[in-house]
C-alpha positions as CSV (number, residue, x, y, z in Angstrom):
1,M,24.9,-37.0,-81.3
2,R,28.3,-35.5,-83.1
3,T,29.4,-32.9,-84.8
4,T,32.0,-33.0,-87.0
5,I,33.6,-29.4,-88.8
6,G,36.3,-29.1,-91.0
7,L,37.5,-27.6,-93.8
8,G,36.3,-30.6,-95.6
9,A,33.2,-27.9,-96.4
10,L,35.3,-25.8,-98.1
11,A,37.0,-28.8,-99.9
12,T,33.9,-30.5,-101.1
13,L,32.3,-26.6,-102.7
14,V,35.2,-26.4,-105.0
15,L,35.6,-30.3,-106.1
16,T,31.9,-29.7,-106.3
17,A,32.6,-27.0,-108.7
18,A,35.7,-28.8,-110.2
19,P,33.7,-29.6,-113.7
20,A,32.3,-26.7,-114.0
21,L,35.7,-25.0,-114.1
22,G,37.4,-27.7,-115.7
23,Q,35.6,-27.2,-119.0
24,A,35.9,-23.8,-118.2
25,A,39.3,-23.6,-119.0
26,A,39.7,-26.6,-120.9
27,A,40.4,-24.3,-124.0
28,A,43.9,-23.3,-122.1
29,P,46.4,-24.9,-123.9
30,V,48.3,-28.1,-121.3
31,D,52.4,-27.5,-120.7
32,A,52.9,-31.5,-120.3
33,A,51.3,-31.1,-116.8
34,H,53.4,-28.1,-115.7
35,T,57.1,-29.5,-116.9
36,D,58.7,-26.6,-117.1
37,G,59.1,-22.7,-115.4
38,F,57.7,-22.0,-111.8
39,H,53.7,-22.3,-110.8
40,M,52.1,-21.4,-108.1
41,G,48.4,-22.2,-106.7
42,I,45.9,-22.2,-104.4
43,G,44.1,-25.5,-103.3
44,A,42.1,-27.6,-101.1
45,G,41.1,-31.3,-99.8
46,V,38.9,-33.2,-98.4
47,G,40.0,-36.6,-96.6
48,L,37.9,-39.8,-97.1
49,V,38.6,-41.2,-93.8
50,S,37.0,-40.7,-90.6
51,P,39.6,-39.5,-87.4
52,V,40.1,-41.8,-85.2
53,V,38.7,-41.6,-81.5
54,L,40.2,-44.1,-78.7
55,D,39.1,-42.2,-75.7
56,S,36.9,-38.9,-74.3
57,D,40.2,-38.2,-72.1
58,V,42.4,-39.3,-74.8
59,M,41.6,-38.0,-78.2
60,L,44.2,-39.0,-80.5
61,L,43.3,-37.4,-84.1
62,G,45.0,-38.4,-87.4
63,P,44.8,-35.6,-90.6
64,S,41.3,-36.1,-91.1
65,G,38.7,-33.0,-91.8
66,G,39.9,-30.2,-95.0
67,A,42.9,-28.6,-95.5
68,L,44.0,-25.0,-98.1
69,L,47.3,-25.7,-99.6
70,V,49.9,-23.7,-102.5
71,P,51.0,-25.6,-104.5
72,L,54.1,-24.5,-106.0
73,D,55.9,-26.7,-108.9
74,I,59.4,-25.9,-109.7
75,A,60.5,-27.0,-113.5
76,G,57.4,-30.4,-113.2
77,V,60.0,-32.5,-111.2
78,F,59.3,-30.4,-107.5
79,R,56.5,-29.8,-105.2
80,I,56.7,-27.8,-101.5
81,E,53.0,-27.5,-100.5
82,P,52.1,-25.6,-97.4
83,E,48.8,-27.2,-95.9
84,L,46.4,-25.9,-92.9
85,G,44.6,-28.9,-91.6
86,F,41.5,-28.3,-89.4
87,F,39.3,-30.5,-87.8
88,Y,36.4,-29.8,-85.3
89,Y,34.7,-32.6,-83.3
90,A,31.7,-32.7,-81.2
91,T,30.2,-35.4,-78.9
92,D,27.2,-34.9,-76.2
93,N,25.2,-38.1,-74.4
94,E,22.2,-38.8,-71.9
95,D,25.2,-38.9,-69.0
96,N,25.2,-35.2,-69.2
97,D,28.9,-34.9,-70.5
98,D,29.7,-32.9,-73.2
99,F,32.8,-33.7,-75.5
100,K,34.6,-31.2,-77.9
101,S,37.9,-31.2,-79.2
102,T,39.9,-28.8,-82.5
103,V,42.9,-30.0,-84.1
104,V,45.1,-27.8,-86.2
105,R,47.8,-28.8,-88.0
106,P,50.0,-26.4,-90.5
107,N,52.2,-28.9,-92.1
108,L,54.7,-28.6,-95.4
109,G,54.0,-31.1,-98.4
110,L,58.0,-32.1,-100.2
111,F,57.2,-34.0,-103.6
112,G,59.1,-35.2,-106.7
113,M,56.6,-35.3,-109.9
114,I,56.6,-37.9,-112.1
115,T,54.9,-36.9,-115.9
116,L,53.6,-39.4,-116.9
117,S,51.8,-38.2,-120.0
118,P,51.3,-34.4,-121.3
119,D,48.5,-34.1,-118.7
120,A,49.0,-36.5,-116.1
121,M,51.8,-36.9,-112.9
122,L,52.6,-38.5,-110.4
123,T,53.6,-37.5,-107.0
124,L,55.9,-38.8,-104.4
125,G,56.6,-37.6,-101.0
126,L,55.7,-36.7,-97.5
127,R,54.2,-34.3,-95.9
128,L,55.3,-32.9,-92.1
129,G,54.5,-30.8,-89.3
130,P,53.2,-30.5,-85.9
131,Q,49.6,-31.1,-84.3
132,F,47.7,-28.8,-82.3
133,V,45.1,-30.8,-80.9
134,S,42.9,-29.3,-77.6
135,S,39.8,-30.8,-76.0
136,K,37.2,-30.2,-73.2
137,T,35.0,-32.4,-71.5
138,V,32.2,-31.0,-69.6
139,S,30.9,-33.6,-67.2
140,T,27.4,-33.2,-65.3
141,T,26.6,-35.7,-62.1
142,T,23.8,-35.8,-59.0
143,N,25.4,-35.5,-55.8
144,P,22.9,-38.0,-53.9
145,T,23.8,-36.5,-50.3
146,P,21.2,-34.8,-48.9
147,P,20.5,-32.1,-50.5
148,P,20.9,-33.1,-53.6
149,D,22.6,-31.2,-56.3
150,E,24.0,-30.8,-58.9
151,V,28.1,-31.0,-59.8
152,T,30.0,-29.9,-62.8
153,R,33.4,-30.4,-63.3
154,T,35.1,-30.0,-66.9
155,T,38.7,-31.4,-67.8
156,S,40.6,-29.6,-70.1
157,R,43.6,-31.2,-72.6
158,S,45.8,-30.0,-75.1
159,R,49.3,-31.2,-76.6
160,V,51.2,-31.0,-79.7
161,D,51.8,-33.9,-81.7
162,F,54.0,-34.0,-84.8
163,L,52.9,-35.3,-87.6
164,L,55.8,-37.2,-90.7
165,S,53.3,-38.8,-93.7
166,P,54.6,-40.3,-97.0
167,A,52.5,-40.0,-99.8
168,V,51.8,-40.9,-103.1
169,G,49.4,-38.7,-105.1
170,G,48.6,-38.8,-109.1
171,E,47.4,-35.6,-110.6
172,Y,45.8,-34.5,-113.7
173,F,45.2,-31.0,-115.3
174,F,42.2,-30.1,-117.2
175,S,44.5,-26.9,-118.1
176,N,47.4,-25.1,-117.3
177,Y,45.3,-23.4,-114.1
178,F,43.2,-26.3,-113.0
179,S,43.9,-30.2,-111.9
180,L,42.6,-33.3,-109.4
181,G,44.1,-35.5,-108.0
182,A,44.1,-37.8,-105.2
183,E,46.4,-39.0,-102.5
184,V,47.0,-42.2,-100.6
185,Q,49.0,-41.7,-97.1
186,L,50.7,-43.8,-94.3
187,N,50.6,-41.6,-91.4
188,F,52.9,-41.4,-88.5
189,V,52.3,-39.3,-85.6
190,F,54.2,-39.5,-82.8
191,I,52.0,-38.1,-79.8
192,G,53.3,-35.1,-77.4
193,D,52.6,-34.4,-73.8
194,D,49.1,-33.8,-72.4
195,T,48.9,-30.4,-70.2
196,V,45.4,-30.9,-67.9
197,T,43.7,-28.3,-66.5
198,R,40.0,-29.2,-64.3
199,D,37.9,-27.1,-62.8
200,P,37.2,-28.0,-59.7
201,E,40.1,-29.8,-58.6
202,T,39.9,-33.3,-58.2
203,P,42.1,-35.1,-55.5
204,G,43.8,-38.2,-56.2
205,A,43.1,-37.8,-59.8
206,T,45.1,-39.8,-62.4
207,D,46.1,-39.3,-66.5
208,P,46.1,-42.8,-68.0
209,D,49.2,-43.0,-70.0
210,D,49.5,-41.5,-73.7
211,T,49.7,-43.2,-76.7
212,A,53.7,-42.7,-77.6
213,F,53.2,-43.4,-81.2
214,Y,50.5,-44.5,-83.5
215,T,49.9,-44.8,-87.4
216,M,46.8,-44.5,-90.0
217,S,46.1,-44.3,-92.8
218,N,44.7,-41.9,-95.4
219,A,42.9,-40.8,-99.0
220,L,42.1,-37.6,-99.6
221,L,41.4,-35.5,-103.1
222,Y,42.2,-32.3,-104.2
223,A,41.2,-29.6,-106.3
224,R,44.2,-26.4,-107.3
225,V,43.7,-24.1,-109.0
226,F,47.1,-21.7,-110.6
227,F,47.0,-18.6,-111.4
228,M,50.8,-18.4,-112.7
């Protein structure tokens, strides 16, 4: 059985409520997709691509799950967008192996803004920042040596990756205060060194070499609410 939890739950709620929010704000005039002044808001996003799990010991997760973000639009030409992403993955099987992993991504988005129409714009830029990955594997085996007994082994891992994601997005403004958007990313993930703890210690145990670098694509949906 597998369990995944992310900020996507909140993001999905926001995206589900988007049509109602758009209708409620539709009466407000649109200022050509934030082409002047300074605008700040809060938003949520949900990834459309499943995470990458290469091995139960070496967990390589790309930027999936959900995210909270704070868009800062400057004069309709530049956007700075801090982002906090979270993803939780868990699986267990009949062999009495339990695996859990958590990924936290505090990233920063830097985008140029291109106005397409009075209520639509294109964004070009990148997202970058660390990716904190932690995992725990609990294995239970039966020792056949008399008297038979169960042995439980726990392996904990943690590491810090670095994420660099060129991205292009489109955004539609239903009013000055609400927008929906989509974004496509090409993610370059630089894998950090694992810190491994075993309980009990396993003599002669070795760790597989980490993949130093990998890429994956991702697509996301965003909803943003602006309050200034």
